[in-house]
C-alpha positions in Angstrom: 11.7 53.2 10.4 11.1 49.7 9.0 13.2 48.2 6.3 10.1 46.6 4.7 6.4 47.1 5.6 3.8 44.6 4.4 0.4 46.2 4.6 -3.1 44.8 5.0 -2.3 41.1 4.4 -4.3 38.2 5.8 -1.8 36.7 8.3 -1.8 33.0 8.8 0.8 32.8 11.5 1.8 29.1 11.3 0.0 27.8 14.4 -3.1 26.5 12.6 -5.2 29.3 14.1 -7.6 31.3 11.9 -6.0 34.2 10.0 -6.4 37.9 10.7 -5.6 41.1 8.9 -2.7 43.3 10.0 0.5 45.1 8.8 3.9 43.6 9.4 7.0 45.7 9.8 10.4 44.1 9.2 13.7 45.5 10.6 17.2 44.1 10.7 16.1 40.7 9.5 13.4 40.3 12.2 9.7 40.8 12.5 9.7 44.1 14.4 6.0 44.9 14.7 2.6 43.4 13.9 -0.3 45.9 14.1 -2.7 48.2 12.3 -1.9 51.2 10.2 1.9 50.9 10.6 3.9 53.5 8.6 7.5 54.5 7.8 9.4 52.1 5.7 12.0 52.0 3.0 9.9 49.5 1.0 6.2 49.1 1.2 4.4 46.0 -0.1 0.7 45.9 -0.6 -0.7 42.7 0.8 -4.4 43.4 0.1 -6.2 40.2 -0.9 -3.1 38.1 -0.2 -2.0 35.7 2.5 1.2 36.3 4.5 2.7 33.1 6.0 6.0 32.2 7.6 8.6 30.9 5.1 8.1 27.3 4.2 10.4 24.8 5.7 11.4 21.9 3.5 12.0 19.1 5.9 13.2 16.6 3.4 15.5 18.0 0.8 18.5 16.7 -1.2 19.5 20.3 -2.2 22.6 19.8 -0.1 24.0 17.4 -2.8 24.1 20.3 -5.3 24.4 23.3 -2.9 28.1 24.0 -3.7 27.1 24.6 -7.3 23.7 26.1 -6.8 24.0 28.6 -4.0 21.0 30.8 -5.2 18.6 27.8 -4.7 16.0 29.4 -7.0 14.1 26.1 -7.3 13.5 26.2 -3.6 12.8 29.9 -3.2 10.3 30.2 -6.0 8.0 27.7 -4.3 8.2 29.7 -1.0 10.9 27.6 0.7 13.1 29.6 3.0 14.8 26.8 4.9 15.7 23.2 4.0 16.9 20.2 5.9 19.5 18.1 4.1 21.6 15.1 4.7 18.6 12.8 4.1 18.2 9.1 3.3 21.5 8.1 4.9 23.6 10.3 2.7 25.2 13.6 3.7 28.0 15.6 2.1 30.3 14.7 5.0 32.1 13.0 6.7 34.3 11.0 4.4 37.0 9.0 6.2 40.5 9.0 4.6 40.8 5.2 5.2 37.6 4.5 3.2 37.6 7.5 0.8 36.4 5.5 -2.2 33.4 4.2 -0.3 32.7 7.7 1.1 32.7 9.1 -2.4 30.3 6.3 -3.4 27.9 7.3 -0.6 28.0 11.1 -1.2 28.4 11.4 -4.9 31.3 13.8 -4.2 33.4 15.0 -7.2 37.0 13.7 -6.8 38.3 16.4 -9.0 37.1 19.1 -6.6 40.1 19.1 -4.3 39.0 21.9 -2.0 35.6 20.3 -1.4 37.0 16.8 -0.9 39.5 18.1 1.7 36.6 19.7 3.6 34.4 16.6 3.5 36.7 14.6 5.9 34.7 16.1 8.8 31.2 17.4 9.3 32.5 20.6 11.0 35.0 21.2 8.3 32.4 20.8 5.6 29.9 23.1 7.3 32.6 25.8 7.6 33.5 25.3 3.9 29.8 25.9 3.1 29.5 28.9 5.4 28.9 31.4 2.7 25.9 33.4 1.4 23.2 31.2 0.1 19.6 31.7 -1.2 17.9 29.8 1.7 18.7 28.8 5.2 20.1 25.3 5.5 20.4 22.6 8.2 22.0 19.2 8.1 21.6 15.7 9.4 24.5 13.3 9.1 24.0 10.2 7.0 24.2 6.8 8.7 25.7 5.6 5.4 28.5 8.1 5.8 29.1 6.9 9.4 29.2 3.3 8.5 31.4 3.8 5.5 33.8 5.9 7.6 34.2 2.9 10.0 34.0 -0.2 7.8 33.5 0.9 4.3 31.0 -1.1 2.3 31.4 -4.2 4.4 28.1 -6.2 4.4 28.3 -7.6 7.9 27.4 -6.9 11.6 29.6 -4.4 13.3 31.9 -5.5 16.1 31.4 -3.8 19.5 34.5 -1.7 18.9 33.3 -0.6 15.4 29.9 0.3 16.9 31.5 2.5 19.5 33.6 4.2 16.8 30.5 4.9 14.8 28.7 6.2 17.8 31.6 8.5 18.7 31.7 9.8 15.2 28.0 10.6 15.4 28.5 12.5 18.6 31.3 14.5 17.0 29.2 15.4 14.0 26.3 16.5 16.2 28.6 18.6 18.3 29.8 20.2 15.1 26.3 21.2 14.1 24.4 18.2 12.7 20.8 18.0 14.0 20.8 14.2 14.2 21.1 11.2 11.8 19.3 9.9 8.7 19.0 6.3 7.6 18.7 5.1 4.0 17.8 1.4 4.5 17.5 0.6 0.8 20.8 2.0 -0.1 24.2 0.4 0.7 25.9 0.5 3.1 22.9 1.6 5.3 21.0 -1.4 4.1 23.6 -3.7 5.7 22.6 -2.5 9.2 20.3 -4.6 11.4 17.7 -3.3 13.8 20.0 -3.5 16.8 22.5 -1.3 15.1 19.8 1.3 14.3 18.8 1.3 18.0 22.4 1.8 19.2 22.9 4.8 16.8 19.6 6.3 17.9 20.5 6.1 21.6 23.2 8.6 20.8 20.7 10.8 19.0 18.4 10.7 22.0 21.3 11.4 24.4 22.1 14.5 22.5 18.5 15.7 22.0 18.5 15.2 18.3 16.3 13.6 15.7 16.5 10.6 13.3 14.8 10.3 9.9 14.5 7.2 7.9 14.0 6.0 4.4 12.6 2.7 5.4 13.6 -0.8 4.2 10.3 -1.1 2.3 7.6 1.2 1.0 5.7 -1.5 -0.9 5.2 -5.1 0.0 7.1 -4.6 3.3 5.7 -1.2 4.2 3.9 -2.2 7.4 6.8 -4.4 8.6 9.3 -1.6 7.8 7.2 0.9 9.7 6.9 -1.4 12.7 10.7 -1.8 12.7 11.3 2.0 12.9 8.7 2.4 15.7 10.6 -0.3 17.6 13.8 1.8 17.1 12.0 4.9 18.4 10.6 3.0 21.5 13.9 1.3 22.3 16.0 4.5 21.9 13.6 7.2 23.0 14.8 9.4 20.0 12.4 11.6 18.0 11.5 9.9 14.8 10.5 11.2 11.3 9.5 8.6 8.7 10.6 10.0 5.4 8.4 10.5 2.3 5.7 8.2 3.8 3.8 6.4 1.1 2.6 3.1 -0.3 4.3 2.2 -3.6 4.4 -0.8 -5.9 0.9 -0.8 -7.4 -2.6 -1.8 -6.3 -1.5 -4.7 -4.1 0.0 -2.2 -1.7 -2.4 0.7 -1.9 -4.2 1.7 1.3 -1.6 0.2 3.5 -1.1 3.7 4.9 -4.2 3.2 6.9 -2.4 0.6 8.9 0.9 2.5 9.1 -0.7 5.7 10.3 -2.5 3.7 12.9 0.8 2.2 14.1 2.4 5.6 14.2 -0.5 7.2 16.1 -0.4 4.3 18.6 3.2 5.1 19.3 2.4 8.8 19.8 -0.4 7.9 22.2 2.1 5.9 24.2 4.2 9.0 24.5 6.8 8.6 21.7 7.8 11.5 19.4 6.9 10.2 15.9 6.2 12.2 12.8 6.4 11.8 9.0 6.9 13.9 5.9 5.5 13.5 2.4 5.4 15.1 -1.1 2.0 15.4 -2.9 2.6 13.2 -5.9 1.6 9.6 -6.9 5.0 9.0 -8.4 8.2 8.4 -6.4 11.8 8.9 -7.7 15.2 7.5 -7.1 18.2 6.3 -9.1 17.7 3.5 -11.7 20.8 2.0 -10.2 18.7 0.8 -7.3 17.6 -2.0 -9.6 21.1 -3.5 -9.3 21.3 -5.8 -6.2 22.8 -4.1 -3.1 25.6 -6.6 -2.8 26.9 -5.7 -6.2 27.5 -2.1 -5.4 30.7 -3.0 -3.5 32.2 -3.8 -7.0 32.3 -0.1 -7.8 30.9 2.0 -10.7 33.6 1.0 -13.2 33.1 -2.7 -12.7 29.3 -2.5 -12.8 29.3 -0.4 -16.0 31.6 -3.0 -17.5 29.1 -5.8 -16.6 26.1 -3.9 -17.9 27.9 -3.5 -21.3 28.9 -7.2 -21.5 26.0 -9.2 -23.2 26.7 -12.3 -21.1 26.9 -10.6 -17.8 23.8 -8.5 -18.6 21.7 -11.6 -19.3 22.9 -13.1 -15.9 21.4 -10.0 -14.3 18.1 -10.1 -16.1 16.3 -12.6 -13.7 17.7 -10.8 -10.7 16.1 -7.5 -11.9 13.1 -8.7 -13.8 12.2 -11.9 -11.8 9.7 -13.9 -13.6 8.1 -10.9 -15.3 8.6 -9.8 -18.9 10.6 -6.6 -19.4 7.4 -4.7 -20.2 5.7 -5.9 -17.0 8.8 -5.2 -14.9 9.1 -1.6 -16.1 5.4 -0.8 -16.4 5.6 2.0 -13.8 9.1 3.3 -14.8 9.6 6.8 -16.3 13.0 8.3 -17.1 13.8 11.4 -15.0 17.2 13.0 -15.4 19.5 11.4 -18.1 22.6 13.2 -19.2 23.1 11.2 -22.4 19.5 11.5 -23.5 17.8 14.5 -21.9 15.0 14.1 -24.4 13.9 11.0 -22.6 13.1 12.9 -19.4 9.4 12.6 -18.5 8.8 9.6 -20.8 7.9 6.0 -19.9 10.8 3.6 -20.4 8.5 1.1 -22.2 7.3 3.7 -24.7 10.9 4.7 -25.5 11.9 1.1 -25.9 8.9 0.3 -28.2 9.7 3.4 -30.3 13.3 2.3 -30.7 12.4 -1.3 -31.2 14.5 -2.6 -28.3 13.9 -4.6 -25.1 13.1 -2.2 -22.1 15.5 -4.2 -20.0 18.3 -3.6 -22.5 17.5 0.0 -22.8 17.7 0.5 -19.0 21.1 -1.3 -19.0 22.3 0.9 -21.9 21.3 4.1 -20.2 22.9 3.1 -16.9 26.1 2.2 -18.6 26.2 5.3 -20.8 25.8 7.5 -17.7 27.9 5.6 -15.2 24.8 4.6 -13.3 23.7 8.2 -12.9 20.2 8.1 -14.2 17.1 8.9 -12.2 13.8 7.0 -12.5 10.3 8.2 -11.7 7.9 5.4 -10.7 4.1 5.9 -11.1 2.9 3.2 -8.6 1.0 5.1 -5.9 -2.6 6.3 -5.4 -4.3 9.5 -4.5 -6.1 8.0 -1.5 -2.8 7.2 0.2 -1.4 10.7 -0.5 -4.5 12.3 1.0 -4.6 10.0 4.0 -1.0 10.8 4.9 -1.6 14.5 4.4 -4.5 14.5 6.8 -2.5 12.9 9.6 -1.8 15.6 12.2 1.9 14.9 12.4 2.6 14.8 8.7 5.0 17.6 7.4 6.0 18.6 3.9 9.2 17.8 2.0 10.2 17.9 -1.6 12.6 14.9 -1.5 14.3 16.7 -4.4 17.1 18.9 -5.6 17.3 21.5 -8.3 18.8 20.6 -11.6 21.1 23.3 -12.7 19.9 23.4 -16.2 16.2 23.2 -15.1 15.8 20.0 -17.0 15.1 16.4 -15.9 14.0 15.1 -12.5 10.8 15.1 -10.6 8.5 18.1 -10.5 8.4 17.8 -6.7 11.8 19.6 -6.6 10.2 22.7 -7.9 6.5 22.7 -7.1 5.6 20.7 -3.9 4.5 23.5 -1.7 2.3 25.4 -4.3 0.8 22.1 -5.4 -0.5 21.4 -1.9 -1.9 24.9 -1.5 -3.6 24.9 -4.9 -4.6 21.3 -5.5 -5.1 19.9 -2.1 -6.2 22.9 -0.1 -8.2 25.1 -2.5 -9.4 22.5 -5.1 -9.8 19.2 -3.2 -10.2 20.6 0.3 -8.2 17.8 1.8 -6.9 20.0 4.6 -7.5 23.7 5.5 -5.2 26.5 4.5 -4.4 27.1 8.2 -3.5 23.5 8.7 -1.4 23.3 5.6 0.6 26.3 6.7 1.1 24.7 10.1 2.5 21.6 8.4 4.8 23.7 6.3 6.0 26.2 9.0 5.5 25.8 12.8 5.3 22.0 13.0 8.7 21.5 11.2 10.3 24.4 13.2 9.2 22.6 16.4 10.3 19.2 15.3 13.7 20.3 14.1 14.3 22.9 16.8 14.3 26.1 14.7 13.3 28.3 17.6 13.3 31.6 15.6 11.4 30.3 12.6 8.0 29.0 11.6 5.8 31.6 13.1 4.8 35.2 12.4 5.5 36.7 15.8 7.4 39.9 16.8 11.0 39.0 17.3 11.0 36.0 15.0 13.2 35.8 11.8 11.6 37.6 8.9 11.2 34.5 6.7 7.9 35.3 5.0 5.8 34.3 1.9 3.2 36.5 0.4 0.9 34.6 -1.9 -2.6 34.7 -3.6 -4.7 31.9 -2.1 -7.1 32.1 -5.1 -4.4 31.5 -7.8 -1.5 29.7 -6.2 -0.8 26.5 -8.0 1.9 24.4 -9.6 2.5 24.1 -13.3 5.5 21.7 -13.3 5.0 18.4 -15.2 7.2 15.3 -15.5 8.2 16.5 -18.9 8.8 20.1 -17.9 9.4 20.1 -14.1 11.0 23.6 -14.4 7.8 25.4 -15.3 7.1 28.4 -13.0 4.7 28.2 -10.1 1.8 30.7 -10.0 0.6 32.9 -7.2 3.7 33.6 -5.1 4.4 37.3 -5.1 7.2 37.8 -2.5 9.5 35.6 -0.5 11.6 37.2 2.3 14.6 35.4 3.8 15.9 36.9 7.0 14.3 40.2 6.0 15.6 40.4 2.5 13.5 40.2 -0.7 14.6 36.9 -2.2 11.6 36.5 -4.6 9.7 39.3 -6.3 6.7 38.6 -8.6 7.4 34.9 -8.5 11.1 35.1 -9.6 14.2 34.8 -7.5 16.1 38.1 -7.2 19.5 36.6 -6.7 19.8 37.9 -3.2 21.7 35.4 -1.0 20.4 36.0 2.6 20.2 32.4 3.9 22.4 31.1 6.6 23.3 27.8 8.3 21.2 26.6 11.2 23.4 24.5 13.4 22.6 22.3 16.3 23.5 24.0 19.5 24.1 22.5 23.0 21.9 24.1 25.6 
């Protein structure tokens, strides 16, 4: 007797091979049987005309930053995601060292008033145990290099001593022994941006030694994209560690478009030499990060309170103008900038900064400073400075995986639509409509490839004995509806999502079932 039986679906198993029709029986959270004319189940789902695939693995998520307050993870589930990897871009929820607690809070965005959470964040193992509770999706974590550096020297902008380097490496070993899959770098965010290439290599030698993985938000994705890619390939070669270049793209406008042709060539050359190099991407021509990244890195050591005070002071604000705008006018500087999430003015979400400023009759630079000050630097920006050709070129690369680079907003407002619609957008727009890649290859990039790269041995394939993480969808209708103004709009075409054999999504909506579990690194 099966718990769930899915009948007559077209199975695309995750390998990239052609699909086939069969029934799938699920029992005790596992795929118990694949065959023809199966019978006997508590719940029977008709898969006629639908595709059954493994659950999608979101290889680049920031859901970990809100997971404590959003355990259902509906924004992930309702696009078919059953597993996410967090701790990206050099920032993870833990560890935060007591000696540099203020700097650790700055890296993680932790809430000081949440005493139980803060106590758990002092160690990776402590935090993972704190989070070991029912959740909508499976979760896995990297440890942020920014956390490691802040735990050893705080926000010091200098080269580490030999002793400090050894402390940081030992802390990384401990975090990996406690379950972290590896390390992530955020080389545009302090304090990770203070690290030189030699430091990155030393950190990644530990990752290689422990059979882990490193991911990287590189130092540049616009004018320095090629040089930044070359740096990370040097790190991969010198350390021998598996490398994933995060949200690979060419930003900054036309002068940088098509640089992905060169970077993919560089990555493929490293692969041909025998190195383990991959990337991930989201299928949009707009990126997103905090507007506070416009403030020079060195100034973040002053802390939020001091920076807000400076932004409010007319004299100090004008001193910052040439640093942020250069020789450009405000309108030129912010021509690509859209407001994402903004607590003080949620109505600005999905609108271009210049348009809002013109409507209000104010300078765009002053408007940006006002919003940052009002929200204590916590405003997200969306930057429309990429092109479709680069998106499609990266998508076609054999070693490109899929990640949202997003997190759910608890009120469903604000932010980038990638957090809610990345996977259906690829299957609808880029597979069915534009035919950039085949359906089989798209599923491989969403399932088996990430499971192999991140070491999820029981996920990513439809095989007997594997975890019953499954997505049933209509290949003729699946698509995204999310926009920059309304990122929360429902996706179309996803019928069911199963997480560890439990129905987590039915008729496109999360059921509230919490069947996800932590996926920890294990020593062989």
